[in-house]
LOMIKE-466332 format. One record per residue (C-alpha): residue number from 0; x, y, z; residue in three letters. Coordinates in nm, 2 decimals, always signed. Example, Ala and Ser with C-alpha at 12.3 -4.5 7.8 and 13.67 -1.06 7.14 Angstrom:
BEGIN
- 0;+1.23;-0.45;+0.78;ALA
- 1;+1.37;-0.11;+0.71;SER
***
This chain:
BEGIN
- 0;-2.04;+0.92;-4.53;MET
- 1;-2.23;+1.13;-4.30;ARG
- 2;-1.94;+1.10;-4.02;PHE
- 3;-1.70;+1.21;-4.27;LEU
- 4;-1.89;+1.52;-4.34;TRP
- 5;-1.92;+1.59;-3.97;LEU
- 6;-1.55;+1.55;-3.92;ALA
- 7;-1.48;+1.81;-4.18;ALA
- 8;-1.71;+2.07;-4.04;VAL
- 9;-1.58;+2.02;-3.67;LEU
- 10;-1.23;+1.98;-3.72;ALA
- 11;-1.17;+2.39;-3.81;PRO
- 12;-1.41;+2.45;-3.54;LEU
- 13;-1.19;+2.27;-3.28;CYS
- 14;-0.93;+2.55;-3.34;GLY
- 15;-1.18;+2.82;-3.22;CYS
- 16;-1.22;+2.69;-2.89;ALA
- 17;-1.09;+2.90;-2.61;ASN
- 18;-0.93;+2.77;-2.26;PHE
- 19;-0.86;+3.01;-2.02;ASP
- 20;-0.73;+2.75;-1.77;ALA
- 21;-0.56;+2.90;-1.46;ASP
- 22;-0.21;+2.76;-1.43;PRO
- 23;-0.18;+2.50;-1.14;VAL
- 24;-0.02;+2.63;-0.84;PRO
- 25;+0.31;+2.49;-0.76;GLY
- 26;+0.65;+2.56;-0.68;ALA
- 27;+0.82;+2.87;-0.83;ARG
- 28;+1.19;+2.83;-0.86;ARG
- 29;+1.27;+2.97;-1.20;GLU
- 30;+1.60;+2.97;-1.29;GLY
- 31;+1.71;+2.73;-1.01;ASN
- 32;+1.82;+2.38;-1.12;TYR
- 33;+1.84;+2.10;-0.84;PRO
- 34;+2.20;+2.00;-0.75;ASN
- 35;+2.22;+1.62;-0.82;LEU
- 36;+2.57;+1.63;-0.66;ASN
- 37;+2.45;+1.68;-0.31;ILE
- 38;+2.36;+1.36;-0.14;ARG
- 39;+2.00;+1.34;-0.01;PRO
- 40;+1.95;+1.32;+0.38;LYS
- 41;+1.78;+0.97;+0.48;SER
- 42;+1.45;+1.00;+0.63;ALA
- 43;+1.53;+0.76;+0.92;ALA
- 44;+1.84;+0.62;+1.08;ALA
- 45;+1.97;+0.32;+0.88;GLN
- 46;+1.93;-0.04;+1.00;TYR
- 47;+2.27;-0.12;+1.17;SER
- 48;+2.45;-0.44;+1.14;ASP
- 49;+2.44;-0.46;+1.56;ALA
- 50;+2.05;-0.41;+1.55;GLU
- 51;+2.04;-0.68;+1.29;ALA
- 52;+2.24;-0.92;+1.50;GLY
- 53;+2.02;-0.84;+1.81;SER
- 54;+1.69;-0.90;+1.62;ASP
- 55;+1.84;-1.21;+1.46;ARG
- 56;+1.94;-1.36;+1.84;ALA
- 57;+1.57;-1.26;+1.94;GLY
- 58;+1.43;-1.46;+1.66;LEU
- 59;+1.65;-1.74;+1.74;SER
- 60;+1.58;-1.75;+2.09;ALA
- 61;+1.19;-1.75;+2.01;ILE
- 62;+1.26;-2.02;+1.76;LYS
- 63;+1.44;-2.22;+2.02;ASP
- 64;+1.13;-2.19;+2.26;VAL
- 65;+0.91;-2.28;+2.02;VAL
- 66;+1.11;-2.60;+1.93;ALA
- 67;+1.16;-2.72;+2.29;ALA
- 68;+0.76;-2.70;+2.34;GLU
- 69;+0.78;-2.99;+2.08;GLY
- 70;+0.54;-2.80;+1.84;ALA
- 71;+0.60;-2.61;+1.53;THR
- 72;+0.47;-2.25;+1.49;PRO
- 73;+0.16;-2.36;+1.28;HIS
- 74;+0.08;-2.65;+1.52;GLU
- 75;+0.10;-2.44;+1.82;SER
- 76;-0.19;-2.22;+1.67;GLN
- 77;-0.38;-2.50;+1.51;ARG
- 78;-0.66;-2.50;+1.77;GLU
- 79;-0.74;-2.15;+1.77;ARG
- 80;-0.73;-2.12;+1.39;LEU
- 81;-0.97;-2.42;+1.37;GLU
- 82;-1.20;-2.26;+1.63;GLU
- 83;-1.19;-1.92;+1.43;LEU
- 84;-1.26;-2.11;+1.09;GLY
- 85;-1.55;-2.28;+1.24;ALA
- 86;-1.74;-1.98;+1.36;SER
- 87;-1.61;-1.70;+1.13;HIS
- 88;-1.86;-1.76;+0.87;GLY
- 89;-2.16;-1.71;+1.09;GLN
- 90;-2.04;-1.45;+1.26;LYS
- 91;-1.95;-1.26;+0.93;ALA
- 92;-2.30;-1.32;+0.77;ILE
- 93;-2.47;-1.21;+1.12;GLU
- 94;-2.28;-0.88;+1.10;GLU
- 95;-2.35;-0.84;+0.74;ILE
- 96;-2.73;-0.89;+0.79;GLU
- 97;-2.69;-0.64;+1.12;GLY
- 98;-2.82;-0.95;+1.35;LYS
- 99;-2.68;-0.94;+1.67;PRO
- 100;-2.41;-1.18;+1.78;ALA
- 101;-2.49;-1.48;+1.97;GLN
***
């Protein structure tokens, strides 16, 4: 009941509030409307079919080299990842605690 009385008193007072906020600065183009019929310019050159073919050929060459070595990409990096996994935890703890790396 007390809150109902408080709401009844405060509701009319909310209309007395005065907000003199300055308008947000921005573009002033009054009376101008955007022309949606004009095609926008692209920000960068489009990726052409020739570039796609060139990149595809480069990736195929890399794949052939890795396959010729007899190792799949994840096997070729296995030793490095195992070493990183074994040492990363301790290095991270030392870095967090501010201890010099050993």
